[in-house]
C-alpha positions in Angstrom: 110.3 74.5 83.2 111.1 78.2 82.7 113.6 79.2 80.1 115.7 81.8 81.9 117.0 83.3 78.7 113.5 83.7 77.4 112.4 85.4 80.6 115.3 87.8 80.4 114.3 88.7 76.9 110.8 89.3 78.0 112.1 91.6 80.7 114.2 93.6 78.2 111.3 93.8 75.8 109.1 95.1 78.6 111.6 97.9 79.3 113.6 96.6 82.3 117.4 97.1 82.5 118.1 94.2 84.7 116.5 90.8 85.4 117.6 87.9 87.6 116.0 84.6 88.6 116.2 83.1 92.1 114.6 80.0 93.7 111.8 80.9 96.2 112.8 80.1 99.8 112.5 81.3 103.3 114.9 84.2 103.8 115.8 83.5 107.4 118.4 86.1 107.8 116.2 88.8 106.3 113.4 88.0 108.6 115.6 88.1 111.6 116.9 91.6 110.5 113.4 92.8 109.9 112.2 91.7 113.3 115.1 93.3 115.0 114.5 96.5 113.1 110.8 96.5 114.1 111.8 95.7 117.7 113.7 99.0 117.9 110.7 100.9 116.6 112.4 102.1 113.5 109.2 101.7 111.5 107.8 104.7 113.5 104.4 105.6 111.8 104.7 103.0 109.1 102.5 100.4 110.9 102.1 98.4 107.8 105.7 97.2 108.1 104.6 95.3 111.2 102.1 93.2 109.2 102.9 90.1 107.1 106.4 89.7 108.4 106.3 86.0 107.5 105.2 86.8 103.9 107.9 89.4 103.5 110.5 86.8 104.3 109.0 83.9 102.3 107.4 84.5 98.9 105.9 81.0 99.0 103.4 82.3 101.6 102.2 84.9 99.0 101.8 82.5 96.1 101.1 78.9 97.0 103.5 76.6 95.2 105.8 79.4 94.1 109.1 78.1 92.9 110.8 80.9 91.0 111.2 84.7 91.7 111.9 86.8 88.7 113.4 90.0 90.0 113.5 93.0 87.7 115.0 96.5 87.9 114.9 99.6 85.8 116.7 102.9 86.0 114.7 106.0 86.8 117.7 108.5 87.1 117.0 112.0 85.9 118.5 115.4 86.3 117.0 115.9 89.7 118.6 112.7 90.9 122.0 114.4 90.6 121.2 116.8 93.4 120.0 120.3 93.9 122.0 123.5 94.2 122.6 125.0 97.6 119.7 127.0 98.9 117.0 125.3 96.8 114.0 125.1 99.1 111.4 123.1 97.1 113.2 119.8 96.5 111.3 116.8 95.1 112.6 113.2 95.1 113.7 112.4 91.5 111.4 109.3 91.2 108.4 111.5 91.8 109.0 113.7 88.8 107.8 110.9 86.5 104.6 108.9 86.2 103.9 106.8 89.3 106.3 103.8 89.2 103.7 101.5 90.8 101.5 101.8 87.7 104.4 101.7 85.2 106.2 98.8 86.7 103.1 96.8 87.4 102.2 97.2 83.7 105.7 96.1 82.6 105.6 93.0 84.9 102.0 92.3 83.7 103.2 92.1 80.1 105.8 89.6 81.1 103.3 87.5 83.1 100.8 87.5 80.2 103.5 86.1 77.9 104.5 83.4 80.4 100.9 82.4 81.1 100.2 82.2 77.4 103.0 79.7 77.0 102.1 77.7 80.1 98.4 78.2 81.0 98.6 75.3 83.4 100.9 77.2 85.7 100.1 80.3 87.8 102.0 83.4 88.9 101.6 86.9 90.2 103.2 90.3 89.7 104.3 92.4 92.7 105.3 96.0 93.1 105.9 97.4 96.6 102.2 97.9 97.4 102.4 94.2 98.6 105.0 92.6 100.8 107.3 92.1 97.8 109.0 94.6 95.5 109.4 94.5 91.6 109.0 90.8 91.1 107.1 88.0 89.4 106.5 84.8 91.2 105.9 81.6 89.2 104.9 78.1 90.3 107.5 76.4 88.0 111.2 75.9 88.2 113.7 77.6 85.9 116.3 75.8 83.9 119.0 78.0 85.5 119.2 80.5 88.3 121.5 83.5 88.8 124.2 83.2 91.5 123.3 85.2 94.6 125.1 88.5 95.1 127.8 88.2 97.8 129.6 90.9 99.7 128.9 94.6 99.8 129.9 97.3 97.3 129.8 100.0 100.0 133.3 99.2 101.2 134.4 101.8 103.7 132.1 104.5 102.2 129.8 106.2 104.7 128.6 109.0 102.4 124.9 108.3 102.9 125.2 108.2 106.7 127.3 111.4 106.8 125.1 113.2 104.3 121.6 112.5 105.8 120.4 115.9 107.0 118.5 114.3 110.0 120.7 111.4 110.9 118.0 108.9 109.8 120.6 106.3 108.7 121.6 105.2 112.2 123.9 102.4 111.0 125.0 101.0 107.7 121.8 100.0 105.8 119.6 100.8 108.8 117.0 103.6 108.6 115.0 105.1 111.5 111.9 106.3 109.6 111.0 108.5 112.5 113.9 110.7 111.4 113.5 110.2 107.7 112.5 113.2 105.6 110.7 111.0 103.1 108.5 109.7 105.8 107.8 113.1 107.2 106.8 114.6 103.8 104.8 111.7 102.4 103.6 109.1 104.9 101.6 109.4 108.1 103.8 111.8 109.9 105.6 110.5 113.0 104.9 112.1 116.3 108.0 114.2 116.6 108.7 116.7 113.9 112.0 117.2 112.1 113.5 119.8 109.8 112.9 119.0 106.1 116.1 120.6 104.7 114.1 122.1 101.8 112.4 118.9 100.7 108.7 119.1 100.0 108.2 115.5 98.7 110.5 112.7 99.5 114.3 113.0 99.8 117.1 111.8 97.6 120.1 112.9 99.7 121.3 109.3 100.4 120.9 108.4 96.8 122.5 111.4 95.1 125.6 111.2 97.3 126.3 107.5 96.6 129.3 107.0 94.3 127.6 104.2 92.4 124.6 106.4 91.6 126.8 109.3 90.7 128.4 107.2 88.0 125.1 105.6 86.8 123.8 106.7 83.4 120.5 108.5 82.9 117.4 106.5 82.4 116.6 105.3 78.8 113.1 104.0 79.3 110.8 106.8 78.1 108.2 105.7 80.7 110.4 107.4 83.3 110.8 110.7 81.5 110.0 113.5 84.0 106.7 115.3 83.5 107.9 118.4 85.3 111.3 119.9 86.3 111.5 120.7 90.1 114.8 122.5 89.6 112.9 125.1 87.6 110.2 125.6 90.3 110.5 127.8 93.4 108.2 128.2 96.4 106.3 130.9 94.6 105.4 128.6 91.7 104.2 125.9 94.1 102.2 128.3 96.2 100.6 129.9 93.2 99.3 126.5 91.9 95.7 125.6 92.5 94.2 122.1 92.6 93.1 122.1 89.0 96.6 122.9 87.8 98.2 120.5 90.2 96.0 117.7 88.9 96.7 118.6 85.3 100.5 118.8 85.8 101.1 116.2 88.5 98.1 113.9 88.4 100.1 111.0 87.0 102.9 111.3 89.5 103.4 110.1 93.1 102.9 113.6 94.3 99.1 112.9 94.5 99.9 110.7 97.5 100.5 113.7 99.7 98.4 116.2 97.7 98.9 119.9 97.1 97.9 121.1 100.6 100.6 119.0 102.3 103.2 120.0 99.8 102.4 123.6 100.5 102.7 123.0 104.2 106.1 121.4 103.7 107.4 124.6 102.0 109.5 126.7 104.3 109.7 124.1 107.2 113.1 124.2 108.7 
């Protein structure tokens, strides 16, 4: 049986800020909401969201015999996450200013999993980042001695800052995003058929994050793995357009910016 306090210590030692344990089960309501979202076509060009719907709603279909989900979170907030001054035309989502979180978080989860497997080699588990149908989680095939109570209610209250602040109206209802209108999708992913204005963003978009009252009060990150490797606030269009592939790789090669590449970033500059 998993010692939940030991697991939370492993998470803290690995660099996570939060850790909770939940029993693996079929998330019926989540699956219903996902299917309704897909039915409205809100996935737009993100065809991968249509795959593995059953696995997204039931972690036991990803790891046979999974009993416990260890869910971890870490702050990545940096200066860019507080927003950009009016008129800044080369905005980059704050998470993309640091090393790619897929690699970083996968390594952090991996260290936890190695420690757990060393103590119980007869049991199995698997680490997930969001390159698979789960997010930052460990799945284990054993029960825990205690689970955290599920979060109930909503902390949004009557706040609609994110809905009102989205430059393209991509948040069509509370907690519902139409990716066909989302700037992040248009600057990073396979671009939807109909173009939209980018509001000065050249990679991703933080508008719904930076306007959230909870995020505005949140402290800056403390884990050095999420230290920015460049400052987008200090870079204008001229700096980006003057950069060649060699410099881009040297400066941004560890960041998520490599997903879109320099050519696409350049093409995003100046799009209204």
